[in-house]
C-alpha positions as CSV (number, residue, x, y, z in Angstrom):
1,M,-129.7,13.4,84.8
2,L,-130.3,10.8,82.2
3,P,-129.9,11.2,78.6
4,A,-133.0,12.5,76.4
5,S,-133.0,9.3,74.8
6,A,-133.8,7.3,78.2
7,K,-137.3,9.7,78.6
8,A,-139.1,8.4,75.9
9,P,-142.1,6.0,76.5
10,H,-141.7,2.3,76.9
11,K,-144.1,1.5,74.3
12,Q,-141.9,2.1,71.6
13,P,-138.7,0.2,72.2
14,H,-137.8,0.0,68.4
15,K,-137.2,3.8,68.3
16,Q,-135.6,4.0,71.4
17,S,-132.8,1.3,69.9
18,I,-132.5,3.7,66.8
19,S,-132.0,7.1,68.6
20,I,-129.1,5.2,70.8
21,G,-127.4,4.2,67.8
22,R,-127.8,7.5,65.9
23,G,-127.1,9.9,69.5
24,T,-124.1,12.4,69.3
25,R,-120.7,10.9,70.5
26,K,-118.1,12.9,72.4
27,R,-114.4,11.9,72.7
28,D,-113.0,10.6,76.0
29,E,-110.3,12.8,77.0
30,D,-108.4,9.8,79.0
31,S,-108.6,7.2,76.3
32,G,-109.0,9.3,73.5
33,T,-111.9,7.0,71.8
34,E,-115.2,7.9,71.1
35,V,-117.9,6.8,73.4
36,G,-121.6,6.9,73.7
37,E,-123.4,9.6,75.7
38,G,-124.8,7.2,78.2
39,T,-121.5,5.4,79.2
40,D,-120.3,7.6,81.9
41,E,-122.6,6.0,84.3
42,W,-121.7,2.5,83.1
43,A,-118.1,3.4,84.0
44,Q,-118.8,4.9,87.3
45,S,-120.2,1.5,88.6
46,K,-117.5,-0.6,87.4
47,A,-114.6,-1.0,89.5
48,T,-111.2,-2.8,89.2
49,V,-110.4,-5.6,91.5
50,R,-106.5,-6.6,91.6
51,P,-105.1,-9.7,93.2
52,P,-102.8,-9.4,96.2
53,D,-100.1,-10.9,94.2
54,Q,-99.8,-9.1,91.1
55,L,-96.9,-6.9,90.5
56,E,-97.3,-3.3,90.6
57,L,-95.5,-1.8,87.3
58,T,-94.8,1.8,85.9
59,D,-96.5,3.4,83.3
60,A,-93.2,3.1,81.3
61,E,-93.1,-0.7,81.9
62,L,-96.8,-1.1,81.1
63,K,-96.2,0.8,77.8
64,E,-93.2,-1.4,76.9
65,E,-94.2,-4.0,74.0
66,F,-93.1,-7.6,73.9
67,T,-93.1,-9.5,70.7
68,R,-94.1,-13.1,70.3
69,I,-94.1,-15.1,67.0
70,L,-96.2,-18.1,66.4
71,T,-94.6,-20.8,64.8
72,A,-95.8,-24.5,64.2
73,N,-93.0,-26.3,66.1
74,N,-94.0,-28.3,69.3
75,P,-92.0,-26.6,72.2
76,H,-92.2,-30.1,73.8
77,A,-90.6,-31.9,71.1
78,P,-87.2,-33.1,71.6
79,Q,-84.4,-31.8,69.8
80,N,-81.7,-33.7,70.9
81,I,-82.0,-37.3,69.4
82,V,-79.4,-39.4,68.3
83,R,-79.1,-42.6,66.2
84,Y,-76.3,-44.8,65.7
85,S,-74.8,-44.9,62.0
86,F,-73.3,-48.1,60.6
87,K,-71.8,-46.6,57.7
88,E,-69.9,-43.8,59.8
89,G,-69.6,-45.7,62.7
90,T,-70.8,-42.9,65.0
91,Y,-73.7,-41.4,66.7
92,K,-75.3,-38.7,64.6
93,P,-78.2,-36.5,65.7
94,I,-81.4,-36.6,63.5
95,G,-82.1,-33.5,62.2
96,F,-85.9,-34.1,61.5
97,V,-88.1,-34.4,64.3
98,N,-92.3,-34.6,64.2
99,Q,-93.6,-31.4,65.3
100,L,-97.1,-32.8,65.7
101,A,-98.9,-32.6,69.1
102,V,-102.4,-34.3,69.5
103,H,-104.5,-32.9,71.9
104,Y,-108.0,-35.0,71.6
105,T,-109.2,-37.4,69.1
106,Q,-112.1,-39.7,69.1
107,V,-113.6,-41.8,66.3
108,G,-117.1,-42.9,66.8
109,N,-120.5,-44.0,65.1
110,L,-123.0,-42.0,66.3
111,I,-125.1,-39.8,64.2
112,P,-127.2,-36.9,66.0
113,K,-130.6,-36.9,65.4
114,D,-131.1,-33.2,64.3
115,S,-128.5,-33.7,61.4
116,D,-129.9,-34.4,57.8
117,E,-128.4,-37.9,57.8
118,G,-130.1,-38.9,61.0
119,R,-133.5,-37.5,60.0
120,R,-133.0,-39.6,56.4
121,Q,-132.7,-42.6,58.7
122,H,-135.6,-41.9,60.7
123,Y,-137.7,-41.4,57.4
124,R,-136.0,-44.7,55.9
125,D,-137.2,-46.7,59.0
126,E,-140.8,-45.4,59.0
127,L,-140.9,-46.2,55.2
128,V,-140.0,-49.6,55.9
129,A,-142.7,-50.0,58.8
130,G,-145.0,-49.2,55.9
131,S,-146.2,-45.9,57.7
132,Q,-148.1,-44.2,54.7
133,E,-149.6,-41.4,56.8
134,S,-146.0,-40.4,58.0
135,V,-144.6,-40.8,54.4
136,K,-147.1,-37.8,53.4
137,V,-146.2,-35.4,56.4
138,I,-142.7,-36.3,55.5
139,S,-143.0,-35.5,52.1
140,E,-145.0,-32.1,52.9
141,T,-142.3,-30.9,55.5
142,G,-139.6,-31.8,53.0
143,D,-140.9,-29.7,50.4
144,L,-141.7,-26.7,53.1
145,E,-138.0,-26.8,54.1
146,E,-136.6,-27.5,50.2
147,D,-138.9,-24.7,48.8
148,E,-138.0,-21.5,48.6
149,E,-139.1,-18.7,51.0
150,P,-142.4,-16.8,50.0
151,K,-142.4,-14.1,48.0
152,E,-143.6,-11.8,50.6
153,L,-140.4,-12.5,52.6
154,E,-138.2,-11.9,49.7
155,T,-139.2,-8.4,49.3
156,E,-137.0,-5.5,51.0
157,P,-137.8,-4.6,54.5
158,G,-139.5,-1.1,54.3
159,S,-141.2,-1.2,51.3
160,Q,-145.2,-1.3,50.6
161,T,-145.1,-5.0,50.2
162,D,-144.0,-5.6,53.7
163,V,-147.3,-4.4,55.1
164,P,-149.6,-7.3,55.4
165,A,-153.3,-6.8,54.1
166,A,-155.2,-5.7,57.1
167,G,-158.1,-8.2,58.0
168,A,-161.3,-7.8,59.4
169,G,-160.5,-5.7,63.3
170,E,-156.7,-6.3,62.5
171,K,-154.7,-3.2,63.4
172,V,-151.0,-2.5,62.2
173,T,-149.0,-0.6,65.0
174,E,-146.1,1.7,64.1
175,E,-143.8,-0.8,66.0
176,E,-144.4,-3.6,63.6
177,L,-143.7,-1.5,60.7
178,M,-140.6,-0.3,61.7
179,T,-139.3,-4.0,62.9
180,P,-138.0,-6.0,59.6
181,K,-139.3,-9.4,59.2
182,Q,-136.7,-11.8,59.6
183,P,-136.4,-14.6,56.9
184,K,-137.0,-18.2,58.1
185,E,-134.1,-20.0,59.5
186,R,-132.5,-22.7,57.3
187,K,-130.5,-25.2,59.1
188,L,-127.2,-25.5,57.9
189,T,-125.5,-28.9,57.4
190,N,-123.0,-30.0,60.1
191,Q,-119.7,-29.6,58.7
192,F,-117.9,-31.4,61.6
193,N,-119.9,-34.5,61.0
194,F,-119.9,-34.5,57.0
195,S,-118.9,-37.8,54.9
196,E,-119.0,-38.4,51.3
197,R,-119.3,-41.9,49.7
198,A,-115.6,-41.5,48.4
199,S,-114.6,-41.2,52.0
200,Q,-116.7,-44.4,52.9
201,T,-114.5,-46.5,51.0
202,Y,-112.0,-48.9,52.6
203,N,-108.3,-48.0,52.1
204,N,-105.9,-50.7,52.7
205,P,-103.3,-49.6,55.7
206,V,-100.1,-48.3,54.6
207,R,-97.4,-51.1,55.2
208,D,-94.1,-50.1,56.6
209,R,-90.9,-51.8,55.4
210,E,-87.9,-51.4,57.0
211,C,-84.5,-52.9,56.9
212,Q,-81.3,-53.0,58.8
213,T,-78.1,-54.2,57.1
214,E,-75.3,-56.1,59.2
215,P,-72.1,-54.0,59.9
216,P,-69.3,-54.6,57.3
217,P,-66.6,-57.2,58.8
218,R,-63.5,-55.5,60.2
219,T,-60.2,-56.7,60.3
220,N,-57.0,-55.0,62.5
221,F,-54.1,-54.4,60.2
222,S,-50.9,-53.0,61.7
223,A,-47.5,-53.0,60.5
224,T,-44.2,-51.2,60.9
225,A,-42.3,-49.5,58.4
226,N,-38.8,-48.2,58.7
227,Q,-36.8,-45.5,57.0
228,W,-35.0,-47.9,54.4
229,E,-38.3,-49.3,53.1
230,I,-39.9,-45.9,52.8
231,Y,-36.7,-44.9,50.9
232,D,-37.0,-47.8,48.4
233,A,-40.6,-47.2,47.7
234,Y,-40.0,-43.5,46.7
235,V,-37.0,-44.7,44.7
236,E,-39.2,-47.2,42.3
237,E,-41.8,-44.4,41.8
238,L,-39.1,-42.0,40.4
239,E,-37.6,-44.9,38.5
240,K,-41.4,-45.4,36.5
241,Q,-41.7,-41.7,36.0
242,E,-38.5,-41.2,34.3
243,K,-39.2,-44.4,32.1
244,T,-42.7,-42.9,30.9
245,K,-41.3,-39.6,30.3
246,E,-38.7,-41.2,27.9
247,K,-41.3,-43.0,26.1
248,E,-43.1,-39.9,25.6
249,K,-40.2,-38.3,23.9
250,A,-39.3,-41.1,21.9
251,K,-43.0,-40.5,20.2
252,T,-42.7,-37.5,17.8
253,P,-45.6,-35.0,17.1
254,V,-45.3,-36.4,13.4
255,A,-46.4,-40.0,14.4
256,K,-49.0,-38.5,16.6
257,K,-50.3,-36.5,13.7
258,S,-50.1,-39.4,11.2
259,G,-52.0,-41.6,13.9
260,K,-54.6,-39.0,14.0
261,M,-55.0,-39.0,10.2
262,A,-55.1,-42.7,10.2
263,I,-58.1,-42.9,12.6
264,R,-60.0,-40.4,10.7
265,K,-59.5,-42.1,7.2
266,L,-60.4,-45.7,9.1
267,T,-63.7,-43.8,10.4
268,S,-64.6,-42.0,7.0
269,M,-64.1,-45.7,5.4
270,E,-66.2,-47.3,7.7
271,S,-69.1,-44.9,7.3
272,Q,-68.8,-45.1,3.2
273,T,-69.0,-48.9,3.6
274,D,-72.1,-48.5,5.8
275,D,-73.5,-46.3,3.2
276,L,-72.8,-48.7,0.2
277,I,-74.4,-51.6,2.0
278,K,-77.5,-49.7,2.4
279,L,-77.4,-48.5,-1.2
280,S,-76.5,-51.9,-2.4
281,Q,-79.5,-53.4,-0.7
282,A,-82.0,-51.0,-2.0
283,T,-80.4,-51.1,-5.6
284,K,-80.8,-55.0,-5.2
285,I,-84.4,-55.0,-4.4
286,M,-84.8,-52.5,-7.4
287,E,-83.1,-54.8,-9.8
288,R,-85.0,-57.6,-9.0
289,M,-88.4,-55.6,-9.2
290,V,-87.3,-54.7,-12.7
291,N,-86.4,-58.4,-13.8
292,Q,-89.6,-59.8,-12.6
293,N,-91.3,-57.2,-14.9
294,T,-89.1,-58.1,-17.8
295,Y,-89.3,-61.6,-17.2
296,D,-92.8,-62.3,-16.3
297,D,-93.6,-64.3,-19.3
298,I,-91.2,-66.6,-18.8
299,A,-92.0,-66.9,-15.1
300,Q,-95.5,-67.7,-16.2
301,D,-94.3,-70.2,-18.5
302,F,-92.1,-71.9,-15.7
303,K,-95.1,-72.3,-13.6
304,Y,-98.0,-73.1,-16.0
305,Y,-96.4,-74.7,-19.3
306,D,-98.0,-77.7,-20.6
307,D,-97.5,-78.9,-24.4
308,A,-100.4,-80.9,-25.1
309,A,-98.4,-82.8,-28.0
310,D,-96.9,-84.9,-25.4
311,E,-100.0,-87.1,-25.0
312,Y,-99.7,-88.5,-28.9
313,R,-95.7,-88.9,-28.3
314,D,-94.7,-91.6,-26.3
315,Q,-91.3,-91.5,-24.9
316,V,-90.7,-88.3,-26.7
317,G,-91.1,-85.0,-24.5
318,T,-90.5,-81.3,-25.3
319,L,-87.7,-78.9,-23.8
320,L,-88.7,-75.3,-23.4
321,P,-85.9,-73.0,-22.7
322,L,-86.5,-70.3,-20.1
323,W,-83.6,-68.5,-18.7
324,K,-80.3,-68.1,-19.7
325,F,-77.9,-67.5,-16.9
326,Q,-74.3,-66.0,-18.1
327,N,-71.6,-63.9,-16.6
328,D,-68.6,-62.1,-18.3
329,K,-66.1,-63.2,-15.5
330,A,-67.0,-67.1,-16.4
331,K,-66.2,-66.9,-20.0
332,R,-64.1,-69.5,-21.2
333,L,-64.8,-71.7,-18.3
334,S,-66.9,-75.0,-18.3
335,V,-69.7,-75.7,-15.9
336,T,-68.3,-78.6,-14.0
337,A,-70.9,-78.8,-11.0
338,L,-74.6,-77.7,-10.5
339,C,-76.5,-78.0,-7.0
340,W,-79.8,-76.6,-6.0
341,N,-80.2,-74.9,-2.3
342,P,-82.5,-77.3,-0.1
343,K,-83.9,-74.8,1.6
344,Y,-84.4,-71.6,-0.8
345,R,-86.1,-73.3,-3.8
346,D,-85.1,-70.4,-6.6
347,L,-81.4,-70.5,-5.6
348,F,-78.7,-72.8,-7.0
349,A,-75.0,-72.9,-7.0
350,V,-73.0,-73.3,-10.2
351,G,-69.2,-74.4,-10.1
352,Y,-66.9,-73.6,-13.2
353,G,-63.5,-75.0,-13.9
354,S,-62.1,-76.8,-17.2
355,Y,-62.0,-80.7,-18.3
356,D,-58.8,-79.9,-20.5
357,F,-56.4,-81.2,-17.8
358,M,-53.6,-80.1,-19.8
359,K,-54.5,-76.4,-19.7
360,Q,-56.0,-75.8,-16.1
361,S,-56.8,-72.4,-15.0
362,R,-58.9,-70.7,-12.4
363,G,-62.1,-71.4,-11.3
364,M,-65.5,-70.1,-9.9
365,L,-68.4,-70.5,-7.7
366,L,-71.7,-68.6,-8.5
367,L,-74.9,-68.6,-7.1
368,Y,-77.8,-67.4,-9.2
369,S,-81.8,-67.0,-8.6
370,L,-84.5,-67.3,-10.3
371,K,-85.7,-64.0,-9.4
372,N,-82.8,-62.3,-11.1
373,P,-81.5,-63.9,-14.1
374,S,-79.2,-61.2,-15.2
375,F,-77.0,-61.2,-12.4
376,P,-75.3,-63.8,-9.9
377,E,-76.4,-63.3,-6.2
378,Y,-72.8,-64.5,-5.1
379,M,-69.7,-64.7,-6.3
380,F,-66.4,-66.3,-5.5
381,G,-63.2,-67.0,-7.1
382,S,-60.5,-69.7,-6.7
383,N,-57.0,-70.4,-8.2
384,S,-58.2,-74.0,-9.2
385,G,-60.8,-75.2,-11.2
386,V,-64.0,-76.1,-9.5
387,M,-64.8,-79.9,-10.2
388,C,-67.9,-80.6,-7.5
389,L,-69.8,-79.0,-4.8
390,D,-72.7,-79.6,-2.4
391,I,-75.1,-77.4,0.0
392,H,-75.6,-78.4,3.7
393,V,-79.1,-79.5,4.3
394,D,-79.6,-77.8,7.8
395,H,-77.2,-74.8,6.9
396,P,-78.2,-73.8,3.4
397,Y,-75.7,-70.8,3.9
398,L,-72.7,-73.4,3.7
399,V,-71.4,-74.5,0.7
400,A,-68.2,-77.4,0.0
401,V,-66.4,-77.1,-2.9
402,G,-63.8,-79.5,-4.6
403,H,-60.9,-78.3,-6.3
404,Y,-58.8,-80.0,-9.4
405,D,-55.6,-79.3,-7.1
406,G,-57.0,-81.2,-4.6
407,N,-58.0,-78.8,-2.0
408,V,-61.5,-78.7,-0.5
409,A,-62.9,-75.5,0.6
410,I,-65.9,-74.0,2.7
411,Y,-67.7,-71.1,1.6
412,N,-70.1,-69.1,4.1
413,L,-72.7,-66.9,2.2
414,K,-73.5,-64.8,5.2
415,K,-70.0,-63.4,5.1
416,P,-69.1,-60.6,2.7
417,H,-65.3,-61.5,1.8
418,S,-64.9,-63.9,-1.4
419,Q,-62.3,-66.0,0.5
420,P,-63.3,-69.3,1.9
421,S,-63.9,-69.8,5.6
422,F,-62.3,-73.1,5.7
423,C,-59.6,-74.4,3.1
424,S,-57.6,-77.5,3.2
425,S,-53.9,-77.3,2.7
426,A,-50.7,-79.7,2.2
427,K,-50.3,-79.4,5.9
428,S,-54.1,-80.4,6.6
429,G,-53.9,-83.7,4.4
430,K,-55.3,-82.4,0.9
431,H,-55.8,-84.7,-1.8
432,S,-53.1,-85.4,-4.3
433,D,-55.5,-85.4,-7.4
434,P,-58.7,-84.0,-8.6
435,V,-61.7,-84.0,-6.2
436,W,-64.4,-85.7,-8.1
437,Q,-67.3,-85.5,-5.4
438,V,-68.1,-84.0,-2.0
439,K,-71.1,-84.7,0.2
440,W,-72.4,-83.3,3.5
441,Q,-72.9,-86.0,6.4
442,K,-74.7,-85.8,9.8
443,D,-72.9,-84.0,12.6
444,D,-70.3,-86.2,14.7
445,M,-70.8,-86.8,18.3
446,D,-69.6,-83.4,19.2
447,Q,-72.0,-81.8,17.0
448,N,-69.4,-80.6,14.6
449,L,-70.1,-80.2,11.0
450,N,-68.4,-82.6,8.7
451,F,-68.4,-83.8,4.9
452,F,-66.7,-86.6,2.7
453,S,-64.7,-86.1,-0.4
454,V,-63.3,-88.8,-2.8
455,S,-60.4,-88.3,-5.3
456,S,-58.2,-89.8,-7.9
457,D,-55.8,-90.9,-5.4
458,G,-57.6,-93.2,-4.1
459,R,-58.7,-91.9,-0.6
460,I,-62.3,-91.2,1.0
461,V,-61.6,-88.5,3.3
462,S,-63.8,-87.1,6.1
463,W,-63.3,-83.6,6.8
464,T,-64.4,-82.0,10.4
465,L,-65.1,-78.2,11.1
466,V,-63.4,-77.6,14.3
467,K,-63.2,-74.0,15.3
468,R,-61.0,-72.2,12.6
469,K,-59.6,-75.3,10.7
470,L,-60.5,-78.6,9.0
471,V,-59.6,-81.8,10.3
472,H,-59.2,-84.8,7.9
473,V,-59.3,-88.6,9.0
474,D,-58.9,-91.0,5.8
475,V,-61.8,-93.5,6.1
476,I,-60.6,-96.0,3.5
477,K,-58.0,-96.1,0.6
478,L,-59.1,-98.0,-2.6
479,K,-56.8,-100.6,-3.7
480,V,-57.3,-102.8,-7.1
481,E,-57.8,-106.1,-6.2
482,G,-56.5,-108.9,-8.1
483,S,-53.6,-106.9,-9.7
484,T,-50.1,-106.9,-8.5
485,T,-46.8,-105.2,-9.8
486,E,-43.6,-106.5,-8.8
487,V,-40.5,-104.5,-8.3
488,P,-37.0,-105.7,-9.1
489,E,-36.2,-105.8,-5.0
490,G,-39.1,-108.8,-5.0
491,L,-41.8,-106.5,-3.4
492,Q,-45.2,-106.7,-4.6
493,L,-47.3,-103.0,-4.8
494,H,-51.0,-102.9,-5.3
495,P,-52.2,-100.7,-7.6
496,V,-54.4,-97.8,-6.2
497,G,-57.8,-97.3,-7.1
498,C,-59.1,-94.2,-8.4
499,G,-62.3,-93.3,-6.8
500,T,-64.7,-90.9,-8.9
501,A,-68.1,-91.4,-7.3
502,F,-69.6,-92.2,-4.0
503,D,-73.1,-92.3,-2.3
504,F,-74.3,-92.8,1.2
505,H,-77.1,-95.1,2.2
506,K,-80.3,-93.6,3.1
507,E,-81.1,-95.4,6.0
508,I,-77.7,-97.3,7.1
509,D,-75.2,-94.5,8.3
510,Y,-72.0,-96.4,7.9
511,M,-72.4,-97.9,4.6
512,F,-71.6,-96.3,1.4
513,L,-70.5,-96.9,-2.3
514,V,-67.5,-96.1,-4.3
515,G,-67.1,-95.8,-8.0
516,T,-63.7,-96.3,-9.4
517,E,-62.0,-95.4,-13.0
518,E,-61.4,-99.3,-13.2
519,G,-65.1,-99.8,-13.8
520,K,-65.6,-101.5,-10.3
521,I,-68.1,-100.5,-7.5
522,Y,-66.9,-100.8,-3.6
523,K,-69.4,-101.3,-0.8
524,C,-67.6,-99.8,2.2
525,S,-68.3,-98.9,5.9
526,K,-67.2,-96.1,7.6
527,S,-65.9,-98.7,10.8
528,Y,-63.8,-100.6,8.5
529,S,-60.7,-98.6,6.8
530,S,-58.8,-101.9,5.9
531,Q,-61.2,-103.8,3.7
532,F,-64.5,-103.6,1.7
533,L,-67.5,-105.4,2.6
534,D,-68.2,-106.3,-1.1
535,T,-66.9,-105.9,-4.7
536,Y,-69.0,-105.6,-8.1
537,D,-67.6,-105.8,-11.5
538,A,-70.1,-103.0,-12.8
539,H,-68.6,-101.5,-16.0
540,N,-65.8,-101.7,-18.5
541,T,-64.7,-98.4,-18.2
542,S,-64.9,-95.6,-15.5
543,V,-68.0,-95.2,-13.5
544,D,-69.6,-91.9,-13.5
545,T,-72.2,-91.9,-10.9
546,V,-73.8,-94.2,-8.1
547,S,-76.8,-93.5,-6.6
548,W,-79.2,-95.3,-4.0
549,N,-83.0,-95.7,-4.8
550,P,-84.9,-92.9,-2.5
551,Y,-87.7,-95.6,-1.7
552,H,-86.1,-99.1,-1.8
553,T,-83.0,-99.6,0.5
554,K,-81.5,-102.6,-1.5
555,V,-81.4,-101.0,-4.7
556,F,-79.1,-98.7,-6.4
557,M,-77.8,-97.5,-9.8
558,S,-74.9,-97.0,-11.7
559,C,-73.7,-95.7,-15.4
560,S,-70.6,-95.3,-17.2
561,S,-68.9,-94.2,-20.3
562,D,-69.5,-97.8,-21.5
563,W,-73.2,-96.7,-23.0
564,T,-74.7,-98.6,-20.0
565,V,-76.8,-98.0,-17.1
566,K,-77.4,-100.8,-14.3
567,I,-79.7,-101.2,-11.6
568,W,-78.4,-103.3,-8.7
569,D,-79.7,-105.4,-5.8
570,H,-76.7,-104.7,-3.1
571,T,-77.1,-108.5,-1.8
572,I,-76.6,-109.7,-5.5
573,K,-73.2,-109.2,-7.3
574,T,-75.0,-109.4,-10.7
575,P,-77.1,-106.5,-12.0
576,M,-81.1,-106.6,-12.0
577,F,-81.2,-104.5,-15.2
578,I,-79.2,-103.4,-18.0
579,Y,-80.0,-100.2,-20.3
580,D,-77.8,-99.6,-23.4
581,L,-78.3,-95.9,-24.6
582,N,-75.7,-96.3,-27.4
583,S,-74.0,-93.4,-25.8
584,A,-71.3,-92.6,-23.0
585,V,-73.6,-91.9,-20.0
586,G,-72.4,-88.8,-18.0
587,D,-75.1,-88.9,-15.0
588,V,-78.2,-90.6,-13.8
589,A,-80.6,-89.6,-11.0
590,W,-83.6,-91.1,-9.6
591,A,-87.0,-89.3,-9.6
592,P,-87.9,-88.1,-6.2
593,Y,-91.6,-89.0,-7.0
594,S,-91.2,-92.6,-8.2
595,S,-89.2,-95.9,-7.4
596,T,-89.1,-97.0,-11.3
597,V,-88.4,-93.5,-12.8
598,F,-85.0,-92.1,-13.4
599,A,-83.5,-89.8,-15.9
600,A,-80.0,-90.2,-17.6
601,V,-77.8,-87.8,-19.6
602,T,-75.5,-88.9,-22.5
603,T,-72.7,-87.3,-24.4
604,D,-74.7,-86.9,-27.3
605,G,-76.8,-84.3,-25.5
606,K,-80.1,-86.4,-25.3
607,E,-82.0,-87.1,-21.8
608,K,-83.8,-90.3,-21.2
609,K,-86.4,-91.2,-18.8
610,G,-88.6,-93.9,-17.7
611,Q,-92.1,-93.8,-17.8
612,E,-94.3,-92.5,-15.1
613,V,-96.8,-94.5,-13.2
614,Q,-98.7,-94.4,-9.8
615,K,-97.3,-92.5,-7.0
616,G,-96.9,-93.2,-3.0
617,P,-93.9,-95.0,-1.1
618,A,-95.7,-98.2,-0.5
619,V,-96.5,-98.4,-4.2
620,E,-93.3,-97.5,-5.4
621,I,-91.5,-100.1,-3.1
622,A,-94.1,-102.8,-3.7
623,K,-93.5,-102.1,-7.8
624,L,-89.8,-102.4,-7.6
625,D,-90.4,-105.3,-5.8
626,K,-92.3,-107.2,-8.5
627,L,-89.7,-106.2,-11.2
628,L,-87.0,-107.7,-9.2
629,N,-88.7,-111.0,-8.2
630,L,-89.4,-111.5,-11.9
631,V,-85.6,-111.0,-12.9
632,R,-84.9,-113.4,-10.0
633,E,-87.2,-115.6,-11.0
634,V,-85.6,-116.1,-14.8
635,K,-82.1,-116.4,-13.0
636,I,-83.3,-119.2,-11.0
637,K,-84.8,-121.0,-14.2
638,T,-81.7,-120.4,-16.1
């Protein structure tokens, strides 16, 4: 018999399907699963067919479970790949093998027509062709596809809104009411043919780089060792061990402790010195700031002071004292030398000594700055008085000093210690008399620094800084010409000239002038050490200063204690101008801005200066040439 649900009329398929789904169920005794009422007939009509070669298994074998584990490893991948290792010199297996198996790959540029991209491309072609009607249809269909479903379709099935309004002559059947209205099917995008704009960019292919080293070179070494060689090697090793043990016993634990304490003291001292250096730099800056506030009025006068009364007084000027530099450690010492730093315009060096030659004592070298007049920037002490000094033009931290005892020294301002970096000695050719002047010169052919010195012993010495010592060369030895002394044995001795001052030519490197205590001036050359280029009978007493004119290459000036200042042309042995200052002249200097202006200092404390006129190198040379020509014409007429 058929089930009750099968007797229903064919006009109501929807009700039939519902009754089957909700029908009673019964449990199959064999399988233990619930089945529908109409499944008996379906199972009877189904017959199993077995192939003839199939194994016949018992129920126990059929119920036996076999576990299979799925892994990502490729069962066909090789597992015994080996490669040769040059480092170890053997074949070694490769642990990692690529397990990826590619079954099918295809790369193409075809676009399905039903896809969104295909439709967009089709629409784009129609737009290019200019079909206006197709454009309208496309826009309408696109709106229908993109718009949401009608409100009637959005409501739930079974509600009253699901039943459409009956029109004229229309009749809604019960079957149509029972069937739910399906929403309009929307096409999904093809996920297997999807591409983004970022994925369409071209990426450079990955470049593989491989390198292979050459095998290291190998050499075969073979030797034989007998029993005596092995025995001797062991004996040497035992002797070394015994010696090291004896050395360790000699070192007592007290010495170890003292060594540790010394190391600790050194480290603590180093840390303290570092702290002191940092503190000194900070206090130095603070001291300068305080002094600049204190001496602000003086600094303004130093820059901008101008006395209006000077316009009404010819040949008479005013002197305004600004700073006073003094130090307690330099008391009872005379200022014997002074030199401005060529690079740092506010820094100058002062040499201290004594002109009382019967009571000589210590000396000092101090460097003051206008930024801090209260205390010197650098301070150096010496056992002998400082008589002269000079600062290097290219290396402003090097100061050359000449002492009363004949020694010369080089002080380095970059080094913190107070001792000179270079110093002469009796073995290295020091002077036997006081050094009256030192002056830096250009570097030699080997780029070594060098300077010259003149002393009362009559020697002009060139000093060269080589590594850690001074090397001296006697350039010339002064002799008094025209005067000899006879010795009882019948020999004639030439008295030695005492050098007091010298100056090098501004353009001719080898030529220089030397003034002596006898009042003569010698024109010398570095190339000739046995004779003079020329001799001038300049003064009646000692020549204190000799100086070349900075503009005119033929003119130089000299001063002496005979109250005179003389201006010379080195090609003529007689002076061109003579100035009588009615007092001993201690020093003269040319003005850096004029060829006809110079300053002279006398022992009565007065300073005298020529009159200032137009400026410029050409004007200065022409002006001095004019004066020289006037003097030459007068001499020719007489």
